[in-house]
C-alpha positions as CSV (number, residue, x, y, z in Angstrom):
1,M,59.2,-13.2,3.8
2,S,61.3,-14.0,6.8
3,T,64.0,-11.6,5.6
4,I,61.6,-8.8,5.5
5,S,60.1,-9.5,8.9
6,N,63.6,-9.7,10.4
7,R,64.3,-6.2,9.1
8,L,61.3,-4.7,10.8
9,P,61.8,-3.3,14.3
10,R,60.5,-5.2,17.3
11,T,58.5,-2.3,18.6
12,M,57.0,0.6,16.7
13,P,58.5,4.1,17.4
14,P,56.2,6.4,19.4
15,L,54.1,8.8,17.3
16,P,55.0,12.4,17.3
17,K,53.0,14.5,19.7
18,L,50.5,16.9,18.3
19,P,50.7,20.6,19.2
20,P,48.3,21.5,22.0
21,S,46.1,23.5,19.5
22,L,45.5,20.3,17.5
23,T,44.8,17.8,20.2
24,P,41.2,16.6,20.4
25,A,41.0,17.6,24.0
26,S,41.9,21.2,23.2
27,R,39.5,21.7,20.4
28,P,36.6,23.9,21.4
29,A,33.8,21.4,20.5
30,P,31.0,23.6,21.7
31,E,32.3,26.5,19.7
32,I,32.7,24.4,16.6
33,A,29.2,23.0,17.1
34,G,27.9,26.6,17.5
35,Y,29.5,27.6,14.2
36,T,28.1,24.5,12.5
37,Y,24.7,25.2,13.8
38,K,24.8,28.8,12.5
39,V,25.9,27.7,9.1
40,L,23.2,25.1,8.8
41,L,20.7,27.6,10.0
42,V,21.7,30.1,7.3
43,V,21.5,27.3,4.7
44,A,18.1,26.2,5.9
45,V,16.8,29.8,5.8
46,L,18.0,30.4,2.3
47,T,16.5,27.1,1.2
48,V,13.1,28.0,2.6
49,L,13.2,31.4,1.1
50,Y,14.0,30.0,-2.4
51,V,11.8,26.9,-2.3
52,G,8.8,28.7,-0.7
53,R,9.0,31.9,-2.8
54,E,5.6,31.2,-4.4
55,V,4.0,31.5,-1.0
56,L,6.4,33.9,0.8
57,I,6.3,36.6,-1.9
58,P,2.6,37.4,-1.7
59,V,2.6,37.1,2.1
60,T,5.6,39.5,2.3
61,L,4.0,41.9,-0.1
62,A,0.8,41.9,2.0
63,V,2.7,42.5,5.3
64,V,4.8,45.3,3.8
65,L,1.6,47.0,2.3
66,S,-0.2,46.6,5.7
67,L,2.6,48.5,7.4
68,A,2.4,51.2,4.7
69,I,-1.4,51.7,4.8
70,A,-1.9,51.1,8.5
71,P,-1.8,54.9,9.2
72,A,-4.7,55.3,6.7
73,V,-6.7,52.7,8.5
74,R,-6.1,54.4,11.8
75,A,-7.1,57.7,10.3
76,L,-10.4,56.2,9.1
77,K,-11.1,54.7,12.5
78,Q,-10.5,58.1,14.1
79,L,-13.2,59.4,11.8
80,G,-15.7,57.0,13.3
81,L,-15.5,54.0,11.0
82,G,-15.3,50.5,12.6
83,Q,-12.4,48.1,12.1
84,V,-13.9,46.2,9.2
85,P,-15.3,49.2,7.3
86,A,-12.0,51.1,7.7
87,V,-9.9,48.1,6.5
88,L,-12.2,47.4,3.5
89,S,-12.3,51.1,2.5
90,A,-8.5,51.4,2.6
91,V,-8.1,48.1,0.6
92,V,-10.7,49.1,-2.0
93,V,-9.1,52.5,-2.5
94,L,-5.7,50.9,-2.9
95,S,-7.2,48.3,-5.3
96,M,-8.8,51.0,-7.4
97,L,-5.6,53.0,-7.6
98,L,-3.6,49.9,-8.7
99,L,-6.3,48.9,-11.2
100,G,-6.5,52.4,-12.6
101,L,-2.7,52.6,-12.9
102,A,-2.5,49.1,-14.6
103,T,-5.3,50.1,-17.0
104,L,-3.5,53.4,-17.9
105,I,-0.2,51.6,-18.5
106,G,-1.9,49.0,-20.6
107,L,-3.7,51.5,-22.8
108,Q,-0.5,53.5,-23.3
109,A,1.4,50.3,-24.1
110,I,-1.2,49.3,-26.7
111,E,-1.0,52.8,-28.2
112,L,2.8,52.6,-28.3
113,A,2.7,49.1,-29.9
114,D,0.3,50.4,-32.6
115,G,2.7,53.3,-33.5
116,L,5.9,51.2,-33.6
117,P,5.6,50.1,-37.3
118,Q,6.0,53.7,-38.4
119,Y,9.3,54.0,-36.6
120,Q,10.6,50.6,-37.9
121,S,12.5,52.0,-40.9
122,T,14.2,54.7,-38.9
123,L,15.1,52.4,-36.1
124,G,16.3,49.7,-38.5
125,S,18.6,52.2,-40.4
126,K,20.2,53.3,-37.1
127,I,20.7,49.8,-36.0
128,E,22.4,49.1,-39.3
129,I,24.6,52.2,-38.9
130,L,25.6,51.0,-35.4
131,R,26.2,47.5,-36.7
132,E,28.4,48.8,-39.5
133,T,30.3,51.1,-37.2
134,T,31.1,48.4,-34.6
135,V,30.4,44.8,-35.5
136,G,30.8,45.4,-39.3
137,R,34.3,46.7,-38.9
138,L,35.3,43.8,-36.7
139,E,33.8,41.3,-39.2
140,S,35.7,43.0,-42.1
141,M,38.9,42.9,-40.2
142,Q,38.3,39.2,-39.4
143,G,37.5,38.5,-43.1
144,S,40.7,40.2,-44.3
145,A,42.8,38.5,-41.7
146,G,41.2,35.1,-42.6
147,R,42.0,35.6,-46.3
148,V,45.6,36.6,-45.6
149,F,46.2,33.6,-43.3
150,G,44.5,31.3,-45.8
151,K,46.8,32.4,-48.6
152,L,49.8,31.9,-46.3
153,L,48.6,28.4,-45.3
154,D,47.7,27.3,-48.9
155,G,50.9,28.6,-50.4
156,G,49.4,31.7,-52.0
157,G,46.5,29.9,-53.8
158,D,43.2,31.5,-54.9
159,V,41.3,31.3,-51.7
160,D,38.4,33.3,-53.0
161,G,38.1,31.1,-56.1
162,R,38.0,27.9,-54.0
163,A,35.4,29.5,-51.7
164,G,33.2,30.3,-54.7
165,E,33.5,26.7,-55.9
166,L,32.5,25.4,-52.5
167,S,29.5,27.7,-52.3
168,A,28.4,26.7,-55.8
169,G,28.6,23.0,-54.8
170,L,26.1,23.8,-52.0
171,R,23.5,25.4,-54.1
172,V,20.0,23.9,-54.3
173,P,19.6,21.6,-57.3
174,A,17.3,22.6,-60.1
175,G,13.7,21.3,-60.1
176,V,13.4,21.2,-56.2
177,V,10.3,23.0,-55.0
178,P,10.7,24.8,-51.6
179,V,8.1,23.9,-49.0
180,Q,6.8,26.3,-46.3
181,I,4.9,25.0,-43.2
182,Q,2.3,27.3,-41.7
183,E,0.4,26.7,-38.5
184,R,-3.4,26.7,-38.4
185,P,-4.8,30.0,-37.1
186,A,-6.0,29.8,-33.5
187,T,-9.7,29.7,-32.7
188,P,-11.3,32.3,-30.4
189,L,-11.5,29.8,-27.6
190,Q,-7.8,29.0,-27.9
191,L,-6.9,32.8,-27.9
192,A,-9.1,33.3,-24.8
193,S,-7.4,30.4,-23.0
194,Q,-3.9,31.7,-23.9
195,V,-4.8,35.2,-22.6
196,L,-6.3,33.8,-19.4
197,G,-3.4,31.5,-18.9
198,S,-0.9,34.4,-19.2
199,L,-3.0,36.5,-16.8
200,W,-3.8,33.8,-14.3
201,G,-0.5,33.9,-12.6
202,P,-0.3,37.7,-11.9
203,L,-4.0,37.9,-11.1
204,G,-3.7,35.0,-8.7
205,T,-0.8,36.7,-6.9
206,V,-2.7,39.9,-6.7
207,G,-5.7,38.1,-5.3
208,V,-3.6,36.3,-2.6
209,V,-1.9,39.6,-1.7
210,L,-5.2,41.4,-1.2
211,I,-6.8,38.6,0.8
212,V,-3.8,38.3,3.1
213,L,-3.6,42.1,3.3
214,I,-7.2,42.3,4.5
215,F,-6.7,39.7,7.2
216,V,-3.4,41.2,8.4
217,L,-5.1,44.6,8.7
218,L,-8.1,43.1,10.5
219,E,-5.8,41.3,12.9
220,H,-3.2,44.1,13.1
221,E,-3.4,44.6,16.9
222,S,-3.5,40.9,17.6
223,L,-0.5,40.2,15.4
224,R,1.3,43.0,17.0
225,D,0.7,41.6,20.5
226,R,1.8,38.1,19.3
227,F,5.0,39.5,17.8
228,I,5.8,41.4,21.0
229,H,5.2,38.3,23.1
230,L,7.3,36.1,20.9
231,T,10.3,38.5,20.4
232,G,10.1,40.5,23.5
233,G,9.5,37.9,26.2
234,T,9.8,39.8,29.4
235,D,11.2,43.0,27.8
236,I,7.9,44.3,26.4
237,R,9.2,47.8,26.2
238,T,12.0,47.0,23.7
239,A,9.8,44.8,21.5
240,T,7.1,47.5,21.4
241,Y,9.6,50.2,20.5
242,A,11.1,47.9,17.7
243,F,7.6,47.2,16.3
244,N,6.6,50.9,16.3
245,D,10.0,52.0,14.9
246,A,9.7,49.6,12.0
247,G,6.2,50.7,11.2
248,Q,7.0,54.4,11.4
249,R,10.1,54.1,9.3
250,L,8.3,52.0,6.6
251,S,5.4,54.5,6.6
252,R,7.7,57.5,6.2
253,F,9.7,55.7,3.6
254,F,6.7,54.7,1.4
255,I,5.0,58.1,1.7
256,S,8.2,60.0,0.9
257,Q,9.1,57.6,-2.0
258,F,5.6,57.8,-3.4
259,A,5.7,61.6,-3.5
260,V,9.2,61.7,-5.0
261,N,8.4,59.1,-7.6
262,L,5.2,60.8,-8.6
263,A,7.1,64.1,-9.0
264,V,9.8,62.4,-11.0
265,G,7.3,60.7,-13.3
266,A,5.5,64.0,-14.0
267,I,8.8,65.8,-14.7
268,I,10.0,63.0,-17.1
269,G,6.6,62.9,-18.9
270,L,6.6,66.7,-19.4
271,G,10.3,66.7,-20.4
272,L,9.9,64.0,-23.0
273,A,6.9,65.8,-24.4
274,G,9.0,69.0,-24.7
275,I,11.8,67.1,-26.3
276,G,9.5,65.6,-28.9
277,V,9.4,61.9,-27.8
278,P,5.9,60.5,-28.2
279,H,4.0,58.7,-25.5
280,G,5.6,60.8,-22.7
281,V,2.7,60.0,-20.4
282,F,3.5,56.3,-20.7
283,F,7.2,56.7,-19.9
284,G,6.4,59.1,-17.1
285,I,4.1,56.5,-15.4
286,V,6.6,53.7,-16.1
287,T,9.4,55.8,-14.6
288,A,7.4,56.5,-11.5
289,V,6.5,52.8,-11.0
290,L,10.0,51.5,-11.8
291,R,11.7,53.9,-9.3
292,F,10.4,51.6,-6.6
293,V,13.0,49.1,-7.8
294,P,16.4,50.4,-6.5
295,Y,18.9,51.6,-9.2
296,V,17.6,49.2,-11.9
297,G,14.2,50.7,-12.5
298,V,15.2,54.1,-13.6
299,A,17.8,52.7,-16.0
300,A,15.2,50.4,-17.6
301,A,12.8,53.3,-18.1
302,A,15.6,55.5,-19.5
303,I,16.7,52.8,-22.0
304,G,13.1,52.3,-23.3
305,A,12.6,56.1,-23.7
306,A,16.0,56.5,-25.4
307,V,15.3,53.7,-27.9
308,L,12.0,55.4,-28.9
309,G,13.8,58.8,-29.1
310,A,16.2,57.3,-31.5
311,A,13.3,55.8,-33.6
312,V,11.4,59.1,-34.0
313,D,14.3,61.2,-35.1
314,I,16.5,60.9,-38.2
315,G,19.5,62.2,-36.2
316,W,20.7,61.3,-32.7
317,S,19.8,64.5,-30.9
318,T,16.5,63.3,-29.5
319,M,18.1,60.2,-28.0
320,F,20.9,62.1,-26.3
321,L,18.5,64.7,-25.0
322,T,16.3,61.9,-23.5
323,I,19.3,60.3,-21.8
324,G,20.4,63.7,-20.5
325,L,16.9,64.4,-19.1
326,F,16.9,61.2,-17.2
327,A,20.5,61.7,-15.9
328,V,19.9,65.2,-14.7
329,V,16.6,64.5,-13.0
330,E,17.9,61.4,-11.3
331,V,21.1,63.0,-10.1
332,V,19.2,66.0,-8.7
333,V,16.6,63.9,-7.0
334,A,19.1,61.3,-5.6
335,Q,21.7,63.8,-4.4
336,V,19.6,66.8,-3.4
337,V,15.9,66.0,-2.9
338,E,15.9,62.6,-1.3
339,P,18.6,63.3,1.3
340,Q,16.6,66.4,2.4
341,L,13.3,64.7,2.3
342,Y,14.2,61.3,3.7
343,G,16.9,62.4,6.0
344,H,17.7,59.5,8.2
345,S,14.2,58.0,8.1
346,T,15.3,54.7,6.7
347,G,18.6,54.2,8.5
348,L,20.0,52.2,5.6
349,S,23.5,52.7,4.1
350,P,23.6,53.0,0.2
351,L,25.8,49.9,0.0
352,S,23.2,47.9,2.0
353,V,20.5,49.0,-0.4
354,V,22.5,47.7,-3.4
355,L,23.5,44.5,-1.7
356,S,19.9,43.8,-0.6
357,A,18.6,44.5,-4.1
358,I,21.1,41.9,-5.4
359,F,20.3,39.3,-2.7
360,W,16.5,39.6,-2.8
361,G,16.5,39.8,-6.6
362,W,18.6,36.6,-6.7
363,I,16.2,34.8,-4.3
364,W,12.8,36.1,-5.5
365,G,13.4,37.7,-8.9
366,P,11.7,40.9,-9.9
367,M,9.4,40.9,-6.8
368,G,12.5,40.6,-4.6
369,L,13.8,43.8,-6.1
370,L,10.6,45.5,-5.3
371,V,10.5,44.5,-1.6
372,S,14.3,44.5,-1.0
373,T,14.4,47.9,0.7
374,P,11.5,47.3,3.1
375,L,12.7,43.9,4.1
376,T,16.2,45.2,4.7
377,L,14.8,48.1,6.7
378,C,13.0,45.6,8.9
379,L,16.2,43.6,9.4
380,V,18.1,46.8,10.4
381,V,15.4,47.7,13.0
382,A,15.5,44.2,14.4
383,G,19.3,44.5,14.7
384,R,19.0,47.8,16.4
385,H,16.7,46.5,19.2
386,V,17.6,42.8,19.5
387,K,21.0,42.1,20.9
388,S,21.5,38.8,19.2
389,L,20.9,40.5,15.8
390,A,23.0,43.6,16.4
391,F,25.4,42.6,13.6
392,L,22.6,43.4,11.1
393,D,22.5,47.0,12.2
394,V,26.3,47.2,12.0
395,L,26.4,45.6,8.5
396,L,23.3,47.3,6.9
397,G,22.6,50.4,9.0
398,E,23.8,53.9,8.2
399,T,25.2,54.6,11.7
400,S,28.9,54.2,12.0
401,P,30.1,51.3,14.1
402,L,32.9,53.5,15.5
403,S,32.3,56.7,17.5
404,L,34.1,59.9,16.5
405,S,36.7,59.5,19.1
406,E,37.3,55.8,18.0
407,K,37.6,57.0,14.4
408,F,40.1,59.6,15.5
409,Y,42.2,57.0,17.3
410,Q,42.0,54.5,14.5
411,R,43.1,57.1,11.9
412,A,45.8,58.4,14.1
413,L,47.3,54.9,14.5
414,S,47.5,54.9,10.6
415,D,49.1,58.4,10.6
416,D,46.1,59.6,8.5
417,A,45.9,63.1,9.8
418,G,44.3,64.4,6.6
419,E,41.2,62.2,7.1
420,I,40.9,63.2,10.8
421,I,41.0,66.9,9.8
422,A,38.4,66.3,7.0
423,A,36.1,64.6,9.4
424,A,36.5,67.4,12.0
425,R,35.5,70.2,9.6
426,P,31.7,69.4,9.6
427,F,31.8,69.1,13.5
428,L,33.5,72.5,13.8
429,K,31.1,74.2,11.6
430,T,28.4,74.0,14.3
431,R,30.4,73.5,17.5
432,S,33.5,75.0,19.0
433,F,37.1,73.7,19.1
434,A,36.8,73.4,22.9
435,K,33.8,71.0,22.5
436,Y,35.7,69.0,19.8
437,C,38.6,68.6,22.3
438,D,36.3,67.5,25.1
439,Q,34.1,65.1,23.1
440,I,36.5,63.7,20.5
441,L,40.2,64.5,21.1
442,M,40.4,63.7,24.8
443,P,38.5,60.3,24.6
444,A,40.8,59.4,21.7
445,L,43.9,60.2,23.8
446,Q,42.4,58.2,26.6
447,L,42.1,55.1,24.3
448,G,45.8,55.6,23.3
449,A,46.8,55.9,27.0
450,V,45.0,52.6,27.8
451,D,46.7,50.7,25.0
452,L,50.1,52.3,25.8
453,A,49.8,51.2,29.5
454,A,48.8,47.7,28.3
455,G,51.8,47.5,26.0
456,S,49.6,47.1,22.9
457,I,51.3,49.9,20.9
458,N,54.8,49.4,19.5
459,A,57.3,52.1,18.9
460,Q,56.4,52.6,15.2
461,Q,52.7,53.0,16.1
462,Q,53.6,55.5,18.9
463,Q,55.5,57.5,16.4
464,K,52.6,57.5,13.9
465,L,50.2,58.4,16.7
466,H,52.3,61.4,17.9
467,H,52.8,62.6,14.3
468,A,49.0,62.5,13.6
469,I,48.1,64.2,16.9
470,V,50.5,67.1,16.3
471,Q,49.3,67.6,12.8
472,V,45.6,67.6,13.8
473,I,46.0,70.0,16.7
474,E,48.3,72.3,14.7
475,S,45.8,72.4,11.8
476,L,42.6,72.8,13.8
477,G,43.9,74.9,16.7
478,A,46.7,77.0,15.3
479,Q,46.6,80.5,13.9
480,A,49.5,79.8,11.5
481,D,49.1,79.7,7.7
482,A,49.5,76.6,5.6
483,S,53.0,77.5,4.4
484,N,54.4,77.9,8.0
485,S,52.8,74.7,9.2
486,R,54.2,72.8,6.2
487,R,57.7,74.3,6.8
488,R,57.6,73.4,10.5
489,R,56.6,69.8,10.3
490,A,60.2,68.4,10.2
491,P,61.0,68.6,14.0
492,V,57.6,67.0,15.1
493,L,59.0,63.6,15.7
494,D,62.2,64.6,17.4
495,D,60.7,64.6,20.9
496,P,58.0,62.3,22.4
497,N,56.6,65.3,24.4
498,I,53.8,66.3,22.1
499,G,52.8,69.3,24.1
500,L,56.3,70.7,24.1
501,Q,56.5,70.2,20.3
502,L,53.3,72.1,19.8
503,R,54.4,74.9,22.0
504,R,57.7,75.2,20.0
505,L,55.7,75.4,16.8
506,R,53.8,78.4,18.1
507,E,57.0,80.0,19.5
508,L,58.5,79.8,16.0
509,Q,55.8,82.2,14.8
510,A,54.9,84.3,17.9
511,G,58.4,84.5,19.6
512,P,59.7,82.9,22.8
513,W,57.1,84.7,24.9
514,Q,54.3,83.8,22.5
515,G,53.3,87.4,22.1
516,P,54.3,91.0,23.1
517,L,55.2,91.8,26.7
518,S,53.9,95.4,26.6
519,V,50.2,94.7,27.0
520,P,47.4,96.4,29.0
521,P,46.9,95.2,32.6
522,G,44.7,92.2,33.1
523,S,44.9,91.0,29.5
524,I,47.1,87.8,29.6
525,T,46.0,84.3,30.6
526,L,48.7,81.9,31.7
527,C,48.3,78.1,31.2
528,L,50.7,76.1,33.4
529,G,51.0,72.4,33.7
530,A,52.7,70.1,36.2
531,S,55.8,68.5,34.8
532,S,54.5,65.4,32.9
533,L,53.9,64.6,29.3
534,R,50.1,64.5,29.7
535,N,49.9,67.8,31.5
536,D,52.2,69.5,28.9
537,L,49.8,68.3,26.2
538,L,46.6,69.3,28.0
539,T,48.2,72.7,28.8
540,E,49.0,73.3,25.1
541,I,45.5,72.2,24.0
542,L,44.0,74.6,26.6
543,T,46.1,77.4,25.3
544,R,45.0,76.8,21.7
545,V,41.3,76.6,22.8
546,L,41.5,79.9,24.6
547,R,43.3,81.6,21.7
548,K,40.5,80.4,19.4
549,Q,38.3,82.5,21.7
550,R,40.5,85.5,21.1
551,V,42.0,85.2,24.6
552,D,45.8,86.1,24.9
553,A,46.7,82.7,26.4
554,R,50.3,81.6,26.8
555,S,51.5,78.2,28.0
556,F,54.5,77.5,30.2
557,S,55.7,74.9,32.6
558,M,56.0,75.3,36.3
559,D,59.8,75.2,35.9
560,D,59.6,78.2,33.5
561,L,58.3,80.5,36.2
562,D,61.4,79.9,38.4
563,A,63.4,81.8,35.8
564,P,63.7,85.6,36.1
565,A,61.0,87.6,34.5
566,P,61.8,89.0,31.0
567,P,62.5,92.7,30.7
568,G,59.3,94.7,30.2
569,A,57.0,92.0,31.7
570,V,54.5,93.5,34.2
571,P,52.8,91.1,36.8
572,E,49.6,93.2,36.6
573,S,49.1,92.1,33.0
574,V,48.2,88.5,34.1
575,A,44.5,88.2,34.9
576,I,43.9,84.4,35.0
577,V,46.2,81.5,35.7
578,F,45.1,78.0,34.7
579,I,46.9,75.1,36.3
580,V,46.4,71.7,34.6
581,I,46.8,68.7,36.9
582,S,46.0,65.2,35.8
583,L,47.2,63.1,38.9
584,L,45.9,65.1,41.8
585,E,47.1,62.9,44.7
586,A,50.6,62.6,43.3
587,E,50.9,66.3,42.6
588,K,48.9,67.8,45.4
589,E,51.8,68.9,47.6
590,V,53.8,70.3,44.8
591,C,50.8,72.1,43.4
592,A,50.1,73.7,46.8
593,Q,53.6,75.1,46.9
594,F,53.4,76.3,43.4
595,V,50.0,78.1,44.0
596,A,51.6,79.9,47.0
597,K,54.4,81.0,44.7
598,L,51.9,82.2,42.1
599,R,50.1,84.2,44.7
600,R,53.2,86.1,45.6
601,R,54.2,86.7,42.0
602,F,50.7,87.5,40.6
603,P,48.6,88.6,43.6
604,Q,45.8,90.0,41.5
605,A,45.4,86.9,39.2
606,T,42.6,84.4,39.6
607,V,44.0,80.8,40.0
608,V,41.8,78.2,38.2
609,G,42.5,74.5,38.4
610,M,41.7,72.0,35.7
611,F,41.7,68.4,37.0
612,S,41.0,65.1,35.4
613,L,38.8,64.3,38.5
614,H,35.3,65.8,38.7
615,G,32.7,66.9,41.1
616,E,33.0,67.5,44.8
617,Q,36.5,66.0,45.0
618,D,37.7,68.7,42.6
619,E,36.2,71.5,44.7
620,K,37.6,70.1,47.9
621,A,41.0,69.6,46.4
622,S,41.1,73.1,44.9
623,A,40.2,74.6,48.3
624,D,42.9,72.6,50.0
625,I,45.5,73.7,47.5
626,G,44.4,77.3,47.5
627,M,42.8,77.7,44.1
628,D,40.0,80.1,43.5
629,L,37.8,77.8,41.4
630,T,37.9,74.6,39.3
631,V,36.9,73.7,35.7
632,S,36.5,70.1,34.4
633,S,36.6,70.6,30.7
634,F,38.0,72.8,27.9
635,E,34.6,74.2,27.2
636,Q,34.1,75.4,30.8
637,A,37.6,77.0,30.8
638,A,36.8,78.8,27.5
639,Q,33.4,80.0,28.8
640,Y,34.9,81.3,32.0
641,A,37.8,83.2,30.3
642,S,35.5,84.7,27.7
643,A,32.9,85.8,30.3
644,R,35.7,87.2,32.5
645,Y,37.3,89.3,29.8
646,A,33.9,90.4,28.4
647,S,32.9,91.6,31.9
648,A,36.2,93.5,32.2
649,A,35.7,95.1,28.8
650,D,32.2,96.2,29.8
651,Q,33.5,97.8,33.0
652,D,36.2,99.6,31.1
653,S,33.7,100.9,28.6
654,A,31.4,102.1,31.4
655,A,34.3,103.8,33.2
656,G,35.3,105.5,30.0
657,K,31.7,106.9,29.5
658,R,31.6,108.2,33.1
659,A,35.0,109.9,32.6
660,A,33.7,111.5,29.4
């Protein structure tokens, strides 16, 4: 013992220091506590939803139905009925409709059950055919393989003979009388109790729903005010708008879906009758009802109708026609009718509908599937108007979390020009290329400029960004065909000056002067930019915007005009000169000198400035420099040039008529 103690050091070595990120003092305790609280809150909510489903399901159904039939109650009150008569009338009408629907479904189901025995033989033979085709072949393969492996393991013995001896040893001995146990038939009282027991649960749920529905409708205004007070606090306007938005969306959703489901049920019923499937009315009603359950309901109705179609026909044609009928009707309704009818009334993305159906079906079973879409819609509306729940609108809503310009920038960083171009096509169908540049391209370029100034973009990302921007502008704003653009993509990344690269691509097609020099007087528009990468790019974009408007626009730099004029060039052919300036204070003196030079070279041309600044400062700056007028966007420049040349064309036409 003493030997061991002598070997130990007198003092313990110091413990290694923990990194600053792992020291207790540096741990964000409030942040961890906040995350823990949120996790515990989610667990508590899920527990309450699952444990209290027997109470929450009927209450939720009542609230959802109250939002759906509230417009009917308001309409009855406008006709002169009081609050209580209007509510009771609406609930009675709803109850009668549901009772009539349940009775019709029950009668059709009884009739279908009575007719099933006559289809039993046909259905049994087809099941046997399917079994022999699939499971039977697998069983035969397994039996053959078992016999082969048995012979190999037993040394080639008679496996079948030994199996027969074994089965003979298990036969029932002679003289044993088989006994069959039969239950005593139930009395009428027992049958009645069994029926009432099976119906008590659904009837009790329906009764609770109706009672809660009546009181919710009677206290509709009071409950609305309480909700606004609890959720809105001092911001009554936002809470009121959220409540009204949820009610309007749910009402439009239920009315539209009821109309669509009714039409689908009628089409399915008539189609099944035409195909030859009996009880088409029953399956039409079931289809209309089950379509309220997202995605699963129609599939369940189609399976039932297909099974009956297989049972009534010796062949398989009726079953396949039934499946085809459901598939065609559902595809047409889901892809054509519902998008046109619903539009954006719900505000839910398709993925959120599927996920909500899975979640609420897991929590509440079949009733959760029924109310999944309305509940998710309420969550989306809450996320749209309550800041603390904004993540719900991002996760479940149909609105994109990124703007069009942010999408452009994000795709450009990934060098995905194809997706940018595909996203731009719908925009350009209804709006001009100039508006696209103002609203999407320029904000995206501004995002890139901010990240570049902050050093957030590395060299590889800059290269991808340049490549994508060149491809997008060349595709959307160029006059070249696809073969030329494909052939000329090689030199795009050679120079960081995107504007110069785009200009060279046009010059490869139109020549060094970007068009003929022998043109009528007043038909050319020059686009000039101060010597900077940004101005060169804006100048080239402006040139392409104007050429989209059928304006003979040509882009040059200020240094290009110092060179001698080409042979055949006439100064009178230039009608408008656009000067693009992004940093006014830094370029003001140079621009003033350049404008004076332009005045001497093109005295008849109108000088137009395009600044990144706006408003009165632009007008004052343009007057100080000597410009005639100022535009602040590509769209304004395109409108001015188009109007100017249209006016000149009208004057020439009038002069020609007078001369004639």
